[in-house]
N, C-alpha and C positions, 0 to 999 in steps of 0.2 A: 092340943098337939096330936092327940090320939086320933081326933076326927080328921085333922089335916093329912096325917100320914095314911089314914085309911082311904082318903079320897085319891091320893097320888097312886096308891096301890091299885085302886080300882081302875084309874085311867090307863095305866101301863098293861093292866090285865085285859082291859077291853081292846087296847090297841093291838096287843099281841094276838088276841083272839081274831081281830080284823085281818092282820096280815097273813095268819096261819090258815084262814079259810077264804081269801080273796086272791087268785093267781095273777089277775091283771095288775093289781096293785103292787104285788111283788115285782113284777117285770118293770113297771114304771119306776119303782124305787131304785132298782139296779141301774137303769139308764141314767136316771137323775144323778146318781152317785158317780157315774163315769163322766158325765158332762162336768159336774162340779169339780172332779179331779183335774180334768183337762184345763179347765178355766183357771184353776188354782196354779197349775204348773206353768201355764203360759204367761199369766200375768204376774205371778210372784216370782217364778224361776225359769225365764225364757231361754231357748237354745242359743249357742254362741258359735262363732266361726274361728277356725285356726288354720293358718298358712303353713304349708310344708314346701320349701323352696328347692329341695335337692332329692326329688324322687326319681329313682332309676326308670328309664323308659325301656320296656321290652317290645321286641318285635316278634309276633306270633305267627304261626302257620307259614314259616319260611318254606317248608317242603311243598306247600301247595303252588308256590311260584316255580319251583323246579319241575313239578308235574306239568305245569303249563309251558315248560321251556323258557321261562322268564327269570330275570334276576334283577336286583337293585345295583345300580352302578355305584361303586365305592363302598367304603366300610360304613355299616349302619351305626355303628357306635360313634363315628365321627360326623355323621349327618345330624343326629340329635340323640343324646344320651340321658339328659335330665329334663325334668319338667316341674312346674309349680302347681301344686293341688291344694285346693281350699276344702275343708271338712267342717261340717255343721253338726253339732251334737249338744245334748244337754250338758250344762256345766258339771253336773255330778259325774259325767262319764268322759267329758272332752279331755281331761288330763291322761286318760288311759290310752288315747289315740297316739300311735307312733308311726314312724316311717314303715315299720315292719307290717303294719296293719293295711297299708295302702298299696294298691297294685295299678300302675299306669302301663298301658300297652296300646299297640297298633296292630290290627288284624290285617295281615297281608293277604288273606284269602279273598278279599274284595277286589284285588287287582287282577285283570284279565287280558290286559293288552300292554304293549310297550309304549314308551312315551312318558311325558311328565304327568305324574299322578298326585293328587292331593288327597290324603287319607286322614279320617278323624282320629284323634287320640282319645282313648276311653280310659275310665279309671274307676275302681271300686274300693271300698274300705269296709272292713269287718266290724268297725264301730263308727256310727254316725253316718252322714250322707255327704257324698261328693257334690259340691255346689259350684266349684270352679276349676277350670284347667287351663293352664297358659303354658305354651300356645295350645289352641284347640285342634290344629291340624299340622301335618308335616308333609312336605312336598318331596317326592322321590323320582328319581330319574331311573325309569325302568327300561331295560333292554332285553334283546334275545339272549338266552343262555346257550352258549357254544362251547365245543371242546375242540382244541387244536393240539396236534402232536408236533413237538419241535425237538431237534437233535441236541444232545449234550456235547458241548465243546469245553475247551479247557485253556488256561493260561498258567505257565509254570514261572514261578519266582525263584530266585536264588538257587541256580543249578549248582550241583556239587563241584563243577569245574572240569577242565579238559581231561583229566585223569580218570574220569568215570563216564561210562556209558549209561545214558537214560533212554529207555524205550519210550515209544508212544504209549500213552495211557490206554488201558482198556476198561470201558465203563459198563457197569451193570446197574440199571439198564442204559442202552445207548440212546433212547428216546424217552420223553416224558409227555404226559397229557397235561395241558393248561385248561382250566375250565373257569368261566365267569362271563361278564358282560362282553358282548361282541366287540364294541370299540376298544376295550382294553386287551381282550385275548388276541385280536388281530394285530396288535403292536408287537407282540412276542416273537422274536427271531430265534432265539436260542436259550438254553439254560447253561450258564457258565459255571465251570468248577475251577476255583483257584487252588493251585497246588504249590505248596512251599517245600522246596527240597534243600533248604539250608542245612548244611553239614549232614546230608543223608548220605550214607555209604552202603546201604543194603536195600533189597527189595521193599516196596511200599504196597500195603494193601489195607485200605481203611475207607471208612465212610466220611464223605465230605459234603457239606451242604451246597446248594446251588444258588446262583443269582440269576434273575432273568434280564435279558438285554433286548433291545429293539435293533432294527436293521443298522442304525447309525452307532451302535454300540453303547448307547445310554442305558444305565441301569433303571429297571422298572420296579416299583414297589410291590413286593409279593403280597402284602395284605390287601391289595385291590382285587385278588382272585379268590375264588370260592373254596379252594382247598389249600392246605399247607403244601409247600413245595417239598418233594421228597429228597432225601439225600441219595448220592450214588456211591457204589463201591468202586473205588479206583485201584487198579492193579498196574504197578510199574516196575519193570526190571532196572535194577541199578547194579552195575558191576564195574570194576576196574578195567581200564582199557589202555592200549599202547599202539603206536604207529609202528607197522611191520612192513619191510620191503616186500614187492612182489617179484618172485623169480620167474623169468621167462626161459630159463634153461630147459632144453628138451621140449618146449611146448610148441614150437613151430616145426612142423613135419613137412619134408619135401624141399628143404633148402637147396639141395643138389638136384632137384628134379623139376625146376622150372622149365618153361618152354626152351627148345633149342635156339641157341643164339642170345640167350639172356642169362643175367646173373643177379643174384641177390647181393645188394651193396650194403643194406643195413636192415635191422629190424629192432623194434623197441615197444615196450608197453606203456600205456597211459591209463591212469596215473602210475607212478612208480611205487606208491606206497598205499596201504589201506589201514584203517583202524580196526583192531581185533579186541573184543571184550570177552572176558571169561573169569572164572574164579582165579584168584592170584596164583594158586598152585599150578593151574593149567597155563596161565598166561606166561609164567616164567620159563616154560619150556618151548615156547613159539618164537622162532627166530626169523621166519619168512613164510610166505604163503605161496602155493602153487596155483597156476591157472590151467583151465581145461585146454587140450591141445587143438591146434588148427592145422589144416592141410593146405599147402600152397602148391602142390604138384601141378605142373603145366601152366602156371601163371606167367604172364609176360607184361603186365602193368603193375604199378603201385597198388597196395591193398591196404585197407583199413577194416579189420574184422572184429566184431563184438564177440566177447567170450566171458566166461565166468570164472570165479575163484573156486578151488576145490575146498569144500566145506571140511572144517575140523570139528570133530565131535565136542560138544561141551562149550562151543564159542559161538559168538555173533560177530560176523564180519560186516562192517559198515561200509557200503559202497557209495560212491558218488551217483547222483541222478543219471549221469551219462554212462554209467557202467564202466567196464574195463575194455579197452580197445588194444589190439595188437596191429602196429603199423609195420608194413614191409615194403621196403624200397627196392624196386626191380629195374635194372637198366639193361639195355641191349649190349651184347658184347661188341667191342669196337675192333676195327681192323684197318690197316692202312694199305691202300694200293697205289703203286707207282707206275705210271704210264710214261715211258721215257721219251717217246717222240710223237707228239700230237700236233698235227699240221694247223697252222694258223691262217684262216680265211680272211680275205678282204671284201667287205660289203659296201654296197652303195656308192661305187666309184662312178663319177659322172662320165657321160659319153665323151669320146674324144680324148680321154685321158688314160694313160698306163701307170701302173704302180708296181713296185717291188717291196718286199718286206724282209727285214733281217732281225732276227732269225726266222726262217720259214717254219720252224717247229720248236716246240718247248717240252719241257718235263712237267707233267701234272701230277700232283700228289693229293690223294683223297683219303681223309681219315673219318670214318663214320661206322654206322651200324654194320656188323659183319654180314648180316642177311642181305643189306642192300648192295654190298660190293661183290658178292659172290659170282654173280653173272654179268657184271659190268665189263664192257670191252672198250678198247681204245676208240673204235669207231663210233661208240655211243656219245663220246665227248666232242662237242662242237665249240671250238675257239674261233674268235673273230675280232677284227678291228673295224670300226665303223667309220668309213670315210665320207660320210654324207656331208656335202657342202664344202669339202676340200678342194683347193685348186692345186695347180702345179706347184711343186716345192717339196721340201724335206720336212718331216714331222717325226716327233716321238709321241706315240699314242698308247693308251692302255689296252692290254689284251682282255677281252671279255669272254665269258662262258655262257652258253645257253643253259637254262635250268635243267637239272638232271632229276629224274623221277625220284622223290622221297629224300633227295640229298640236299641238305642246306649248303648254300654258297659259301657259308663260313667254313665249311669243312674241306674246302677246295683251296689248295695253294699251288703257285707256279714258281719254277725256278727263276723265271724272268718275267716280271710283271708288265714291262713296257717293250715295245719293238720300234725299230726305225723304219720309217716309211718314206720312199722317194717316189713322187708323182711327176710324170712328164707328160707333155703333150704329144700326140701321135703325129 
């Protein structure tokens, strides 16, 4: 035993001496150990795979699209938000791999033009190796990134009722910017603010969100645009109101100074009432509203003149779109002239005949505008009986009058309307 032990001891002593003095052998030994270890790990404990079916997909470098004035149409989350990733790792470490270790992403910086773009999906894992990605690509609809300015409009629901005045809303801002894909942004016509005034009895000033609408009034999805829609500050005046008569007293100047020979027969205002809004304490004191005066001096025809109400401090007076009109009816002064004996002439008597008329003259009464009658003389009045086609015999025929300048025939009357005619042969 002593001799055997001594032999073993001498073998290891010699082997150690060989290793400690031969560098090449040392290196070879290390390489052999590594290869041997790899062989053992591969054949005895090989790597295994594990599938992760619900990995969040991230879209990176979105700003690079904006810098190129491009954008993806629609919501990226709705296009694709989950992918399936397969990880390969040594069984001793595979159990350590979780969803938190895995990153799946799409690099948007590779997109340089609009149109349908198919981009690779990439993945990394802090433990193991990514050996599978499903799907491997995602197809994106890329469009020009544009900005459009649209007005803010409104719809009011549940108004307070007829006893309250509601002003038109004032918006801050009055216009908003819409940004996103060209085909989506160009659909937007307005940002609509819905205002509910149910049981509101005082001024409103609040922030209200907007809804996008197209030209046909259809609502558009706000999520399709690149920025969140802003709210707007809405300012509305709400006050009690009542209907108040419009006073025309003293508002028409020159009623007695119209043109000579004319007279004002009537005047009135349209409409006859207006709605006045104010704080209740002020509203209770208002019984009527006055209008600005109008001057009709020298007028000789009917008038319809626009005017305004006189404002009352602390009130809002609501007028119709047509405004306020003062209507004035002006007629000529009438006079009656009597012409006692106006001769009646016989016209168109056939040759070879003679005629007599009874009476030879009649009374003519004319009632018309005073100015037309002032210079009218008896000689201006031409009365006649038409004997055209009449033969010898006795007739009772109407007396006619030739037209008088500016005077209607309906304004003329005779004391005798027909005359007796006797026609004889010569």
